[in-house]
N, C-alpha and C positions, 0 to 999 in steps of 0.2 A: 504494500500500500504506500502511496506517495506521502512523504513526510511533510509536515506543515509547521511553519514558523511564523510567529507574530512579533513585530518590533513596535514598541510603544514609546513615543517621545512626548514627554509632558511639558516641553518648553512652549513658549507663546508663539512659536513660528508655525506657519501653515505652508507646507511645501510638498513637492513630489520630485521625482527624478527629472522632471522637465526643467527644473531650476539649476541643475548641477553645473551648467556652464556660465551662470550669471555671477553676480558680485554679492548677493545677499546671504548665501549660505556660509556657515563656518565649517571648520574642519570636522567637527563631530557629525553634523548632518550629512556632509559630503561622504564621509567614511561609511556611515550607515547605509546610505543609498547604494554605494558601490558594493558593500558586503551583501546587501539584499539581492542585487542583480547577479552577483556571483552564485548565490544560493539557487536562484532560478536556473542558471546554466547547469546546475547539478541536479536538475529535475526535482527541486524542492519547491513547494507552494509557499509563497511569502505574502503576508499581509503587513502593511506598514501604516500605523495610526499616529496621527498628530492632530493639529488644529485645522487641517484642510477641510474646506466646506463641501466640495464636490468630489464624489468618488471617481477615481480614474485609474486606468492601468497603464503603466509606463515601463517598457522593457520587461514585461512579464510580472512586475510587482504591482499588487493591488493596494492603492493608497485610499484611505477613508478616515473620517473623523473618529477620534477615539471614543466619543460618546455612543458610537454605533457598534461597538464590539458586542458580539453575541456570545453569552456565557455558555450556550449549548454547543458551541463550536469548539471542539477539543483540539488543542495544538500539541505537537510533540515538544516544542520549546517556545517559551515566551521570553523575550528580551526587553527589559525595561531600562530606559536611559536614566540612570542615577536615582530613580524613585521607585522603591519597592511597593509603595501604595498603589501603583497601577495594576498590580497583580490581583487586586480586589475585583477587578472587572473582567477577568479572563480565566478560562479553564485550560490548564497545561500540565503535561506530565513532568516537565522539567522547567526550571525558572532560573534566569541569570540576570543580574544587574550589571549593565554596561556602565562602568564608572569613568567619568572624565574629570575627577578631582581627587585630591589627597584626603579630603574630608576628615578632619580630626573628630574625636568622639563627641566633643561639645557641639559641633555643627551637625553631626549625625543625630543627636538628640533634638536639636533645634529644628531640624528638617523633618522631625517626627518619623524617623526611619526604624526605631527600635521595635515597635509593635508589629509593623508590616514584615520586618525581617523574621521575627519570632513566629509569625503566623504562616508565612509562605516559604521560609527556608531556602532562599535563593543562594546560588553561588555568585560570588563577586568576581567580575572579570576586569582585570587591570590591563593597561596598555603597554607598560614597560617595567623593567626591574626596579627602577627608582620608585614608581608608584606602588608596586607590589610590596616593597619593604616599608613604605610609609603608612600603608593601610594596616591598622592594628587588628588583633584578634577581635577586639570589641566592636569593630565595624565590618567584620567579615567572618562571623562565628560559624557559618555553615560552609566554609571553605572559600578559597580564592584561586583563580587561574590567571596566568599571564598570557594574553593573546594580543598581539600588536595590531595596529592598523597600518595602512600604507597609502600610496598616492593614487590619484586618478591615472588609469592606464595611458592617458594622453602623454604623461611625462616619460613613459617608457617606449612609446611607439614612435617617437620622433628620432630622426637620425642625428647622431652627434659627430660633428666635424672635429676630429682629434688634432687637426693641424691649425685650426682657427685660433687667432690671437686677438682677443678683445682689447679694447683700449685699457689704460691703466686706471680702472675704476672698480670699486667694490660696493656692495649693497647691504643694507639693514632693512629687511622688509617685514619686521615684526612691529607690534604696537609699541608706542613710545614709552609706556610705563614699564618696560622690561629691560632695565639697566641701560637705556640709551644714553643717559647723562654720563655714565661711566665710559661708555664707548667713545662718546664725543670728546671726553677729556683725553683719552689715549690718542685719538686721532689728531687733535689740535696740538698736543705737546710732543708726540713721539713719531707720528707717521707723516702727516702733511709737511712738517718742516724738512724732512729728508728729501722730498721731491714735490715741488709745488704744481706739478702736473697731475698728481694723484687726485682722484675724485671719490667721494663717498655719497651715496644716494640713500635717503631715509624715507620712511613712510610719512605722509603728510598729516598725521594726526598729532604731531609734536606741538606742545603748547608754547614753548619758548624759542621757536625758530627765529633767527634774527639775521640782519645783514652781516653781522660779524661772522656767523657760521658760513654764510655764502662766500665771504671773502677767503675762507679757508677751504673752499671747494666742497662744502657740504650742501647738497642740493636735494630738493624734494622730488620723490618719484611721482609718476602718474599712475593712478589706480585704474585698472581695467578688468576685463574678464579673465578667466583662467587661461584662455588661449593667448591673450595679450601678455599675461605674466610670463608664460613660457618663452615667448619671443623676447621679452625684456630681459629675463635672466640669462639668456644666451650671451648678452653683451657685457657681463661682468666677469671678473677674475676670481671673486670669492664672495661668500656670504660671511659677514663679520657680525657675530652675535655672541655675547658673553654667556648667555643662558640666564635662567631665572628660577628661583626656588618653587614657583607655582607652575612651572612647565610640566605637563604630564606626558605629552608626546611631541609636540611642536612639529606638526606636519610640514610646515615650511622648510624645516631642516631636512626632512626626508625627501621632499621635492628637490631640494638643492642637490642632494647626493645622486638622485636618479638622473638629473641633468648634467652630472659631472661638473658641478660647480663646487669647488672646495669650500669647506666650512672651517672657520677659525673661531675657537670658542674656549672658555674656561670649563665647559662641561657642567655648569651649574644646573640643578634640576635633572630633567630627563635627557639632556642633550648628550651626555656621555654615552647613552645607548645608541645614538645616531652616528657617532663618529669613531672610525678606526684610525688611530694616530698614524700619520704618514701614508694612509691608504685612501681615506675619503676626506681628509682634512687634518687639523691639528688641535690637540687638547693641550692647552697651555697652563702654566702655573702662576704667571704674574703679568703685569702690564707690559713689561719689556719683551717677554716672549711673544705676547700677542702682537706687538708692534713689529717685531723682527720677522715673524712668519708672514704677516700682511705685506711688509715691504718686499720680502723675497718673492712672493707670488706676483706682486705688481712689477717688480724690477727685473726678475730673472725669467726670461721666456722659456728656457729649457726646463727649469724647475717646475714651472706651471704646467707645461705640456706633458711632462713625465707623470705628474700626479694625476692629470686627467685620464691618461691611459690606464693607470691602475684602477681608477674609479670605474672606467668603462667595463672592465673585466668582471665586476661584481654588481653592476647596477640592477640586474634583473633578480637579485635575491630579494626575498620578502615581498612577494606579489600576492594579489587577491586570491589566486587559486590556493596557494599555500595556507593563507589565513583562514579561508572558508573551510578548508580541510581540517584545520585545528579545531574549529567550532564543531564540526561533525564528529571528530574523534572524541571530543570531550563531552558532548551533549546528545548526540544522535546515534552513536554506535550501539549495537545490540549487546 
C-alpha cells in the first residue's frame, strides 16, 4: 500500500510549491517543499498544510489549509514544523517535529510544547550536529534524529566554469544582525587596506550603512529571485561570514558550497558543519586568519582556482535523494 505523509507548518505564511522561485519564502519553507517533492518521486503520497486558502496540487504535492485536515485520514508519518500541538488535529502512526531552532527549555515551556510532547510522543528531528547537541533531553525526551537539509537542485544543475576568474570581490548575503559589524571591522582594518580594489557586497537590510563604508568598497547587493542569486554568486570569490550562535543550518552557506564559492568563517553556530577546512573553505580562529584567507583568495588566482576544483569534486554530496532516504529509513521502514 502507498505510504502517506503529512507536513504541517503552523507559521503565518500561506504558500505552495508555486512560490519556490520567488523572494518571499525562507529556507525552512523552501526545504520542506523540496523534501515533499522528493517524497512524491519515491511514490509516497504527500499532503502539505499551512495557511493557504485554496487547495492545489503542485508537482504531485497536495497543499491545503491546515484547518481542513481530516482526522479519519490515517498517515504513516506526520511532520510538524516546530509545534507538537499540530498533532492534535491529525491521525498518524509515527510523528516527528521538524525543529528549526535550538529552543532552550524555558522557551519550550513558553511555547506550550510540554503537554503536546507528552501526549503525542514525537521524535525531534534536528538539522545539524550543532543543533542536535544543543537540544537537551528535556526538549527531546522521546528521542532525536539528525537529518540535514540541502539546497534547491537548481544550485547543483548549473555548470561550473572551473577556469573562470571573478573580479576581486566577496559577499555577505546573510541578515545584518548576524555578526556583520564584526565582519565590517575586519574588512575596514585588515582587508581593504591591503588592496583598495577589493570589494565587499552586503545584504541591504543593514541599519547603519553609510558613505564611509562605501568609501571602503562596501556596497549593497541587489535582492532578486533564487535564479538571480545564483547568477550573482557566480561573480564573487568567497562568501565571508563569521557565523552566529543562532544559526541552525544556514542554507546560504550550503548554497555557496554547491556553487563552488569558498566560505571563510569562524564556524560559529552550525557553520562548522558546512565547511571542510581547505576543501570547501576555511575555518579560522581569529580576525587575522580571517583576513589572511580572504586576501589570499582575492589576490592569488591559482589558490582560488585550486580550491574551486576541490569543491567541484564533492559538490553533489548531501542531495535531496539522500535526505529523503534518511527520513524513510528512520520513519517509514518496516
